[in-house]
N, C-alpha and C positions, 0 to 999 in steps of 0.2 A: 506332514512334517514341513514347516516353514523355512525356506533356505535363508541363511544366514544374510547373503548377499543382497537378497530381496528387501529385508528388513532394513540392511544399511542404506539402500537406495532410496527406500521410502521415508525414512528417518532423516536421512540427510536433506530432504528438500522440505521437512516439515507437515508430512501428512501421516495420518494414522493407517498402520499396514491393515488392519482388519476392516476398515471402511474402504480402502483402495481394494482388496480382494472382493468386497461386496459388488465393489462398480464393475468389476470384470466378470463376475459370476455367470452372468448369461452367455457370454462369449466362449467361457471356459465349458459351461453344459452343452454348447453348440458344436463343441469340437474345434472351435476357431484358434484358440489360443491353449496353452497348458498353462502358463503363469503369468506373472508381471514381465518376465523375462521376454516373453514373446510379444509384448505390447507394439515396440517399434515395427516389427515386420508385419503386424496386423495394420497399424497406420499406414503402412505404404501401399497397402491395397485398398485403403479407404479414401486417399486424397493426395494431393500434390503441394508443395510448396511454391507459391506463386507470387511474382513480383513483376512490377511495372516498371519499364526503363524509358523515360521521357526527358526530353531535352531539346535545346535550340541555342544558338548563339545569343547571348545576351543583348538586350537592345539598349543598352547604354554606356557610357564611358564614364569615368569618374573626374570630376572636376574640382579644381581648388576652390579657395577662398575670394578669388577676384570678382566672381559674379554675384557675391552676397553682400549683406549689409545695407541694404536699401528698403525703403518703404514701398511695397510694390502698389499699394493702394494710391499712390501718388503719381504713378505710372500710366503711359497709355494703354489700350486694349490690347495691343500687341504684346507688350511685355506681360500683362497679366495671362494671355494666353499660353506664353513661353513659359511661365513659371508653374501654372496649373499642368499643363500637358507633358513637360518636357523636363522638370527639375523636383528631385525628391532627395532629401538625405545625403548630400554630396553627390549624387549620380544624375547625369545628364542624359535623358531617353532621346533617342534621334527618331523614335516612333511615337505617335500619340498613345497617351495612356490608356485610351479605349481598348486599343489592339492588345495591350498587355492583359488586361483585366479579362477580355475573352480567352485569351491563351490560358491563363492562370486558372480561370474557372473550369476549363477541360481538365487541366492537371489535376485540380482539385476532385472534380467529379470522378475520375478514373480510381483515385486513390481511394475516395471514401466508399464505393461501389465494392472495391476490394476487400477493405475492411469490413463491410456490411456481409460478404459472403464467407470470409475466413472465421474460422473458430477456434484456432489456437496457434502456438508457435509463433508468438510475437505478430499476430495478426497477418501470418502468411500461409497459414495451412488451410486449404480448401477441398471440401468434399468432391467427389468426382463430379455428381450432377451439378453443383454448384458452380464448378469450373465450366462446364458446358455453357450454362446462363452468363458466366462473366465474360466468357470469350466473344460472345454475340454484342455483348453491352460495350466491349473494349473495342471492337471493331467499329461499332457505331461512333464512339468518341474518337477514334484515330481519325475517321473519315473527316469530322467536324474539325478536328486539330489541323489537318492538311488543307482543308477548304480555307480556312482563317489565314494560313500561310500563304496560299494561291492568291487571296485577295490581297494581302500585303504586298506580295511582288508584283501583281497586276498593277498595283497603284505606286509602286515604289519611285518612280521618277518624280511624281508629283509629292509625294510625301517628304522626300529629300528636298525638293525644292522648296518647299514650304518649310521644313526646318531651317534651312541655310538662310532663308529669307527673315523670318522671325529671329534667328540667332544674331543676324548683323544688327538688326533694329534695336534688340536688346541689349548688346554688347554696347551700343551708342548710348542708349538712354541710362544704362547703368554705370556708364562712364569707366568701362572697364580698362584697366591697365594694359598698354599693348594689345588692344583689340584685335589689329589684324595678325598679330602672332598667334593669339589666342584661338581666332577663328581657323586660321590654317591648320593649328594642332589640333583642334576638334574634329575637323574635317578630314585629316588624314587617317583619322582612328576608326572611322566608319568602314564597315564591311561594304563589299561590292553586293549587288543585288544575288548574284550565284552563290557567294559565300554564305550569305544569310538563308538562302533557301535550301542549301545542302546540308546545312547545319541541323534541320529539324529531324527528329526521330522520335518513334513511339514504338516499343516492343514489348511483347509479354514473355516472360521465362517461366516454365514450369520444370520442377525437377521432384524426384521422389524424396519421401521422408527419409533422414539419413538412418542407416542401419550400421551396424558394425561389420565391415566388409574391407578387404585389402589392407589389413593390418600388418602384414608380413614384412612389410618394408620398416616397420618400427620395432625399436626393442621392447623386451618384456614389460618394462615399468611402464612406458609412454602408451604400449598396447592397453593395460591395466587401466590407466588414466582416461584414456580415450572411451572405453568399454563402460566405466562407471559413470562418466560424464554423459553419455547418450542414454545412458538407464535413468539417470536423474533428469535429463531433459525429456524423456518419454513420459515419466510419471507427471512431471510437471504440466506437460501437454494435456495429458488426461485430465488433469483437474481443471486445466484453462479452458479446455473443450467444453467441458459439462458448465463450468461458470457461464461461458460465453452464451451456451444455450439456454441456461435459467434466466440470466439476465435479458436475453432477447425475449422471452416468453412473459418477464415481468413488465419490461417496458410497454409492450403492446397491449397487456390486460390492464394495465394503469391508465393508458391513454384512454382506452375504451370506457371505464369507470368513471374518469374525470369528464369526459364527453357526456355521459349517461346522467351524471350527477347535475350538470349544468344545463341540459336540454330537456331532460326526463323523457327522452326518446332516443332511439339509435337510427342513424342514417344506414342507408344501402352502402355507402362508402365503407362506414365503418365495420359493418358486417363483413365485407369483402376483405376488409384489413385483416379480420381475425382469422378468417378462412386462411388467408395468404400466410399468416403467421404459424398457425398449426402446420401448414405444409413444411413451412422452413425448418420447424421444431423438428418434426420428422426428419428433415433431410440433414439436419445437424446431428440427429440422435445415432451417431456411427457404432454407438458401442451397446446399441440395444437394450439402453437402459429403461426397465420397467416404470420406474418412479417418472422418468421424463415423459414416456408415452402417456402414463396416467394424466400429467399435466397437459400434455397436448390434446387428450380427449376432454379434459376439462376446460381447454379454451373452446374446442368446438361446441361444448355443451352451453357455455356462455352465450354464444352466437344463437343456438337454436332456442334459448329461453327468452328471445327478443320480444315475444309477445307480451310478456309481464315484466316490466322494467324493475319492479321491486325485486322478483327472484332473479333477474339478470344480475342487478347489484350484488345480490347475496351471493350468487355463483361466482362472480368476478372477484369478490373479496376472499373467498375460500380457495381460488386458484392462486391468487397472490400469496395467501398465507403458506399454502402447500409448497409452492416456488421458494420462498424466504426460508421457512421451516428446513426444508430438504438442504438448502444451502448451508444452513447453520449446522445441521447434523455433520456435513461434510467439512465444515470449517472453512468455507470459501464464500461467508456472507458478503465479505469486502467486495465480491464482484458484482453485487446486485446494487443498481444505481437507483435511488430514490426520487430524483428530480421531479418525475411526472406522477408519484404515487400520492393518491388522496387520502390512504390509509396510513395510520402512524406504525412504527416499529412495534409499539407496545401492543397496540390492536392485533397486529398481525401474529405476535406471540400468542396472544390470547385465543386466537382463533385456530391458530395451528394445535396447540394443545388441546382445544375442544374436539377438533378434527381427529386426533391421534391419542385418545385417552391411554391406548395400550403401551404408550411410551414411558418409560420410568424416568424420573428427573434428571439423572446424568445424561440420558439420551434425548432428552427434549432439548428445545432449541433455547438455549440460556443466554442472555444477554448481559 
């Protein structure tokens, strides 16, 4: 008998109850969960909510319009350097732009890597094994981040001396009003070397997937809202994880097929990427989903057929169709990104229907 609250939970987030139960059937058969209501506790054993925290004192101060309204092309090299390296959109940087670009690159890299490892919960839920890998990558980037900081600090006096020098020259050439006052005002806002150094931080936090606990502090109506919210969040995370896994597989096979079509041969690098992709799909398949495991094996089969490019192309197209068709069955086809796909949606639908003749029309991937 289907519990009423499970129906409400699934319906409220727009998913089909029957399909949702199918997705967790393997977990139920293995005795890992009893029903949808146990998903949160199961997810807690499979991964962590991971977030990075990165910051530093800003390397700029906001300036007024007194410095602007001039044709820089008519000015000297010192002013051109000043405008290029230190001024952007009302912000006056006291450090060269090159340093900020390097620091921002590390920031972005850490976040991109986290998103790549995460499989759900707004790109923060990470499987345990993936977290172990990410920790190593994070520490490497943290080392790079603080090495850049130390390089800035070791050159601090020279950087600030050069900034003050070209600031004075630029204020002169720009005919700044009250340039001495402006100069002193700008310099007074600069941090000290120690303040700047101590402002850097890069930490990683990891916590368990939220489940209903410690609710006794709330009254019954609030407890019920929290329970319902977490159940809906858990079901959404289930589909988000599966959608993420399918899209990951789709993107990698698409790139392989596109490369194969361009060169009519496959490189060892491409084959290595396929193997890595299959390993990552296995890692992400925390629900022991048979269809996803079938897709993983299909990816390996694409690589193993590299001796015959025609067969390899056909195998890759079949895997893409299987991925997209399954996503359609689950109603999450919007999670599949087609930027690199050399096969059209119509062709994928046709291939999927040929691969799955046992599907009745309502169950097939209707577009």
